[in-house]
C-alpha positions in Angstrom: 109.6 131.1 42.1 110.3 130.9 45.8 112.6 127.9 46.0 114.1 126.1 49.0 112.6 124.4 52.0 109.2 125.4 53.3 109.1 123.2 56.3 110.2 119.8 57.7 107.7 117.6 59.5 108.7 115.0 62.1 106.8 112.6 64.5 107.0 112.9 68.3 105.6 110.9 71.1 106.5 113.2 74.0 104.7 116.5 73.5 105.9 118.3 76.6 109.5 117.2 76.1 109.2 118.3 72.5 108.0 121.7 73.5 110.7 122.0 76.1 113.4 121.1 73.6 112.4 123.2 70.6 111.0 126.2 72.5 112.9 126.0 75.8 116.3 124.9 74.6 116.5 125.9 70.9 114.5 129.0 71.4 112.1 128.7 68.5 108.7 130.2 68.6 105.7 128.0 68.7 103.8 129.6 65.8 100.8 127.3 65.5 99.0 124.5 67.3 96.3 122.7 65.4 94.4 119.4 65.2 95.5 117.2 62.3 94.0 117.7 58.9 93.5 114.0 58.4 92.7 113.2 62.0 91.6 116.1 64.2 92.4 114.2 67.4 96.1 114.2 66.4 98.0 117.3 67.7 100.2 119.2 65.2 102.7 121.7 66.4 104.6 124.2 64.2 107.8 126.0 65.3 109.6 128.7 63.5 110.9 132.3 63.6 109.1 135.3 64.9 106.5 135.3 62.1 106.6 131.7 61.1 108.0 132.4 57.7 108.6 129.5 55.2 112.1 128.3 55.5 112.1 128.6 59.3 109.4 126.0 60.0 109.8 122.6 61.7 106.5 120.8 62.5 105.6 117.8 64.6 102.8 115.3 64.4 102.1 114.0 68.0 101.7 110.2 68.1 101.3 109.5 71.8 100.8 105.8 71.1 103.2 105.7 68.2 105.9 103.1 68.1 109.5 104.1 67.7 110.4 104.5 64.0 113.6 103.3 62.3 115.8 105.6 60.3 116.9 104.0 57.0 116.8 104.5 53.2 113.7 105.9 51.8 113.5 108.6 54.4 115.1 111.9 55.5 117.5 111.3 58.5 118.7 114.7 59.8 117.4 118.3 60.2 119.9 121.1 60.4 119.4 124.7 61.6 121.6 127.7 60.7 123.3 129.7 63.4 126.0 132.4 63.1 129.5 130.8 62.7 130.8 132.5 65.8 127.8 131.2 67.9 129.0 127.6 68.1 130.6 128.3 71.5 127.4 129.7 72.8 125.4 126.6 71.9 128.1 124.3 73.3 127.7 126.1 76.6 123.9 126.1 76.4 123.8 122.4 75.7 125.9 121.8 78.9 123.5 123.9 80.9 120.5 122.0 79.6 122.3 118.6 80.0 122.0 117.8 76.3 124.6 115.6 74.8 126.4 117.1 71.8 129.0 115.6 69.4 131.3 118.0 67.7 132.3 120.6 66.7 133.0 118.8 63.4 133.5 120.0 59.8 131.0 119.1 57.1 131.4 120.7 53.7 133.5 123.5 55.3 130.9 124.4 57.9 131.1 123.8 61.7 128.5 121.4 62.9 127.1 120.4 66.3 125.0 117.2 66.3 122.5 116.2 69.0 119.3 114.3 69.4 115.9 115.6 70.4 113.8 113.9 73.1 112.5 111.3 70.6 115.9 110.5 69.2 115.7 112.6 65.9 119.1 113.9 64.8 119.3 117.7 65.0 122.3 119.7 63.8 123.3 123.3 64.4 125.4 124.6 61.6 127.6 127.7 61.7 127.0 129.3 58.3 126.3 132.5 56.4 124.9 130.6 53.5 121.2 131.4 54.4 119.8 134.8 55.1 118.8 135.8 58.6 115.1 135.5 59.2 112.7 137.2 61.6 114.7 136.4 64.7 112.6 135.4 67.6 113.8 136.9 70.9 113.9 134.0 73.2 114.7 133.9 76.9 118.5 133.4 77.5 119.4 133.5 73.8 120.8 136.8 72.4 119.5 137.7 68.9 123.0 137.3 67.5 123.2 133.7 68.7 119.6 132.7 67.8 118.7 130.1 65.2 118.4 131.9 61.9 116.3 129.5 59.9 116.6 125.9 58.5 119.9 125.1 57.0 118.7 121.8 55.4 118.2 118.1 55.7 119.7 114.8 54.8 117.9 112.2 52.6 118.9 108.5 52.7 118.4 106.8 49.4 119.5 103.6 47.5 119.1 105.6 44.3 121.2 108.7 44.8 121.5 109.6 41.1 117.7 109.4 40.6 117.0 111.3 43.9 119.4 114.2 42.9 117.9 114.4 39.4 114.4 114.5 40.9 115.3 117.3 43.3 117.0 119.2 40.5 114.2 118.8 37.9 111.1 119.4 40.2 112.4 121.6 43.0 115.3 123.5 41.3 118.1 122.2 43.6 121.6 122.2 42.1 124.6 120.0 42.9 127.1 122.1 44.8 129.6 119.7 46.4 130.2 116.0 47.0 132.2 113.5 49.1 132.3 109.7 49.0 128.7 109.1 50.0 126.9 112.5 50.0 125.9 114.9 47.2 125.1 118.4 48.6 122.4 120.2 46.7 121.5 123.8 47.3 118.6 126.1 46.4 118.3 129.7 45.5 117.4 130.3 49.1 120.8 129.0 50.2 119.5 126.0 52.1 120.7 122.5 51.2 119.6 118.9 50.9 122.4 116.3 51.4 121.6 113.2 49.4 123.3 110.3 51.0 123.9 107.0 49.3 122.5 104.5 51.7 123.0 101.4 49.5 123.3 98.4 51.8 121.7 100.2 54.8 118.5 98.9 56.3 115.1 100.3 55.1 113.2 102.9 57.0 110.1 102.4 59.2 107.8 105.3 60.0 107.3 106.1 63.7 108.2 108.5 66.5 111.6 110.0 66.3 111.7 110.0 62.5 111.1 112.6 59.8 107.8 112.3 58.0 108.5 114.6 55.0 110.3 117.6 53.6 108.2 120.4 52.1 109.6 122.8 49.4 108.5 126.3 48.7 106.3 127.5 45.9 105.3 131.1 45.3 101.7 130.4 44.7 99.1 127.8 43.6 99.8 128.1 39.9 103.4 127.2 40.5 102.3 124.1 42.5 99.9 123.2 39.7 102.6 123.3 37.1 104.8 121.0 39.1 101.9 118.7 39.8 101.0 118.4 36.1 104.6 117.7 35.2 104.8 115.0 37.9 101.7 113.3 36.6 102.9 113.5 33.0 106.0 111.7 34.1 104.1 108.9 35.8 104.7 110.0 39.4 102.1 109.2 42.0 101.5 112.8 43.2 98.5 113.7 45.3 95.9 116.3 44.3 96.1 119.7 45.9 95.5 119.9 49.6 94.2 123.0 51.3 96.1 123.2 54.6 94.6 126.6 55.5 98.1 128.2 56.0 99.3 126.9 52.6 98.3 124.7 49.7 100.3 121.7 48.7 100.8 118.4 46.9 102.8 115.3 48.0 105.0 112.9 46.0 107.6 110.3 46.8 111.0 110.7 45.1 112.5 107.7 43.4 114.3 106.7 46.6 111.1 106.6 48.6 111.2 109.8 50.7 108.0 111.7 51.0 108.2 115.3 49.6 105.7 118.1 49.6 105.5 121.3 47.6 103.8 124.1 49.6 102.8 127.7 48.8 104.3 130.5 50.9 100.9 131.9 51.6 98.5 132.6 53.1 100.9 132.1 56.0 100.7 131.7 59.8 99.2 135.1 60.5 95.9 134.4 58.7 94.0 133.6 61.9 96.2 135.0 64.7 97.8 138.4 65.3 101.6 138.5 65.5 101.6 139.4 69.2 99.7 136.2 70.2 100.9 133.9 67.4 100.8 130.2 68.4 98.8 130.7 71.6 95.4 129.4 70.4 94.5 125.8 69.4 92.9 125.6 66.0 90.8 122.8 64.7 90.8 122.3 60.9 87.7 123.8 59.3 86.3 120.5 58.0 86.2 119.3 61.6 84.5 122.5 62.9 81.5 120.6 64.3 83.9 118.6 66.5 85.9 121.6 67.8 84.9 121.5 71.5 85.4 117.7 71.8 88.7 117.9 69.9 90.1 120.6 72.2 89.3 118.3 75.2 90.8 115.2 73.7 94.1 116.7 72.4 97.0 116.5 74.9 97.7 119.7 76.9 101.2 121.1 77.5 102.9 124.2 78.9 105.4 126.5 77.4 108.5 127.3 79.4 107.6 129.2 82.6 103.9 128.4 82.1 102.0 126.2 84.6 101.9 122.6 83.4 100.6 119.2 84.6 103.3 116.8 85.7 102.4 113.2 85.0 103.4 110.5 87.5 104.2 106.8 86.9 101.0 104.9 87.8 99.8 101.3 86.9 97.6 102.5 84.0 98.2 104.8 81.1 96.1 107.9 81.6 95.5 111.4 80.3 94.6 114.5 82.3 92.5 117.5 81.0 92.4 120.6 83.1 89.8 123.3 82.1 90.1 127.0 82.6 89.1 127.7 85.3 89.5 124.3 87.0 87.2 124.9 89.9 84.9 121.8 89.7 85.2 118.2 90.8 87.5 115.6 89.3 86.2 112.8 87.0 88.0 109.5 86.7 86.9 107.9 83.4 86.9 104.2 82.4 86.2 103.7 78.7 84.2 100.8 77.1 85.6 98.1 74.8 87.7 99.5 71.9 87.9 102.9 73.7 90.9 104.8 75.0 91.7 107.2 77.9 90.1 110.1 75.9 86.9 108.3 74.9 84.7 109.6 77.7 86.3 113.0 78.1 83.8 114.9 75.8 80.9 113.2 77.6 82.2 114.1 81.1 83.0 117.7 79.9 79.4 118.1 78.9 78.2 116.8 82.3 80.6 119.0 84.3 82.4 121.7 82.1 84.5 122.9 85.1 85.7 119.4 86.0 89.3 118.1 85.8 89.2 114.9 83.8 91.4 111.9 84.3 90.9 109.4 81.5 92.4 105.9 82.1 93.1 103.2 79.6 92.3 99.5 80.4 95.3 97.1 80.1 93.6 94.1 78.7 93.4 93.6 75.0 91.6 91.2 72.7 92.7 91.3 69.1 94.0 94.8 69.5 90.8 96.1 71.2 91.4 97.8 74.5 89.4 96.4 77.4 89.5 96.3 81.2 89.4 92.5 81.5 89.1 89.4 79.3 85.8 87.9 78.3 85.2 84.4 76.9 81.8 85.4 75.3 79.2 88.2 75.5 78.3 87.2 79.1 81.2 85.0 80.1 84.1 86.8 81.9 87.5 85.9 83.1 87.0 86.0 86.9 90.7 85.9 87.7 91.4 88.8 85.3 88.6 90.9 86.8 90.0 90.5 90.3 93.5 91.2 89.2 92.7 94.3 87.2 90.3 95.5 90.0 93.2 95.2 92.4 95.5 97.1 90.0 92.9 99.8 89.5 92.5 100.2 93.3 96.3 100.7 93.4 95.9 103.3 90.7 93.4 105.2 92.7 95.6 105.2 95.8 98.6 106.4 93.7 96.5 109.1 92.0 95.4 110.4 95.4 99.0 110.8 96.4 100.4 112.0 93.0 97.6 114.3 92.0 96.1 115.2 95.4 92.7 113.8 94.6 90.0 114.4 97.1 87.9 111.2 96.9 84.9 112.9 98.4 85.0 115.4 95.5 85.8 112.8 92.8 83.4 111.1 90.5 84.3 107.8 88.9 82.5 107.2 85.6 82.6 104.0 83.6 80.9 102.9 80.4 80.1 99.3 79.4 83.2 97.2 80.0 84.7 100.1 82.1 81.5 100.4 84.2 81.7 96.7 84.8 85.2 96.9 86.1 84.4 99.9 88.2 81.4 98.1 89.8 83.5 95.0 90.5 86.3 97.1 91.9 83.9 98.8 94.3 82.6 95.4 95.5 86.1 94.0 95.8 87.7 97.1 97.3 84.9 99.0 99.1 85.6 102.5 100.4 87.9 103.8 97.7 85.1 105.1 95.4 82.6 107.4 97.1 80.8 108.7 93.9 80.2 106.7 90.7 78.3 106.9 87.5 77.8 103.5 85.8 76.8 103.7 82.1 75.3 100.4 80.7 76.8 98.3 83.5 76.0 94.6 84.0 76.9 92.0 86.7 80.2 90.3 85.9 81.4 88.9 89.3 80.2 85.3 89.7 80.9 85.3 93.4 79.9 88.5 95.1 82.0 89.5 98.1 80.5 90.7 101.3 81.1 94.5 100.8 80.1 97.5 102.8 79.3 100.3 100.4 77.5 102.6 103.0 78.3 106.2 102.1 78.9 105.3 98.4 76.7 107.2 96.0 76.0 105.6 92.7 74.0 106.5 89.6 73.2 103.6 87.2 72.1 104.6 83.7 70.6 101.8 81.6 69.3 102.1 78.0 65.6 101.1 77.8 66.4 99.1 74.6 69.9 98.0 75.4 70.3 94.3 74.7 72.5 94.0 77.8 70.1 96.0 80.0 68.3 92.9 81.3 71.4 92.1 83.3 71.7 95.4 85.0 69.1 94.8 87.8 71.1 91.9 89.2 74.1 94.2 89.7 71.9 97.0 91.1 70.4 94.6 93.6 73.9 93.7 94.8 74.9 97.3 95.2 71.8 98.1 97.2 72.3 95.1 99.4 75.9 96.3 100.1 74.4 99.6 101.4 75.1 101.9 98.5 73.0 105.0 98.0 71.9 103.9 94.5 69.9 105.9 92.0 68.7 104.1 88.8 67.5 105.8 85.6 66.3 104.2 82.4 67.1 106.4 79.4 65.7 106.2 75.9 68.8 104.6 74.3 70.4 101.3 73.4 73.9 100.5 74.5 75.2 103.8 73.1 75.2 107.0 75.2 73.4 110.2 74.3 72.1 113.5 75.6 69.7 111.8 78.0 72.7 110.3 79.9 74.2 113.8 80.2 71.0 115.3 81.5 70.4 112.5 84.0 74.0 112.7 85.3 73.7 116.5 85.6 70.5 116.2 87.6 72.0 113.5 89.9 75.1 115.7 90.6 72.8 118.7 91.4 70.3 116.8 93.5 72.9 114.9 95.6 75.5 117.7 95.5 77.9 115.0 94.5 81.4 116.2 93.7 80.9 119.6 95.4 82.6 120.7 98.6 
């Protein structure tokens, strides 16, 4: 039996800040980057020691749109790392150097503790202790091996049922009560780590979200050990899940009586199953059952840089946006406007298929209808809020001007591509604010402006792609006539499609780019 903590999983909204804190400040090694096993478009980062051994791992689900969680009963509340007892002074100094607020040193169960918050607000503790063995120390820049984080020390669970929670940990995960104060029972494992069960009676309930701990995973030697625990849980009426194959381990999930989510995970196969030790954590992996989506997922997932690596610096602009930079990034830039119920990443795979070497800037519309993201309000299928169109077109024009300054966009070498509602906003914006957009691809666009301004679109190159059996396609010619009258260099192509996009759109867009040399210096 292995015993002890396998890993602890939290939720973050700020991926770059998260990497900077856990790799840059704490000095952990990024041992794995993957797409989520339930949702491949959710980035999952795993940090640990040099080899990513169980007991050293802290992992993060990246929820870029996630709301802030609330720490309360029915949830873990703190994560603690073990450091050498005489390294407390080093970490106090390092926190000052990195401008990270620290409380302490304080004494908890006879150990010296420094308490701080990560960029999402999760409580992180550094505990001076010899209670856990030293793991495979990762030699990090600026942190001597003697002062490096050794492994996980433990976690705190908030519960309204402390006696039942401690019994559950004891019976199913072999933790033993070791010490106690007025509100906390400290339980320890054979590995030396600890779970502090805190009586949170009268506290508020937890709410999942960014800055909170999703679950604690405990170690098992192998699948048979997990199976024995699973069968015992089921026999006792617990709502445990069936076995999950997470590639790097196999596991089950269950909620303890106080409500916290717990996992039991095997030590193997481990983090080295698909990467050599020397390059551990450098490649993005997509779970095997999403293998057919690998290329699209890699484009959609947020990018980040490790300390001292090049990184993209986002600027405050009027619209939420995502940037994808390929290797090498020697092509044009694409600015992408999604359709109804889309997001800033929706058109990235399509654009990457059109121009694999292009830098992609996906932008999210600000108007919503019953939770559906849009670019402007509509009153019916062909009835649009004219005031909202003009307001959002003005805001998007300001976004373009800001992006030119912030990201050094060359508008002659930039293609704006919109789909459906996004294409309609793009077309309206070109008519209302001529001259900003020099190259545009309109996918399934229709006329939405009731009063067409007198615009000069001379020098603007536009490709309009209409589905030959698109129900809205009958309204495209009116828009195309207006664009031609304004002087645009307009090419129109009917593709065998409905309102959806397909390979014919990709082929037509590629041909247009090649024939017009659009987006090329």
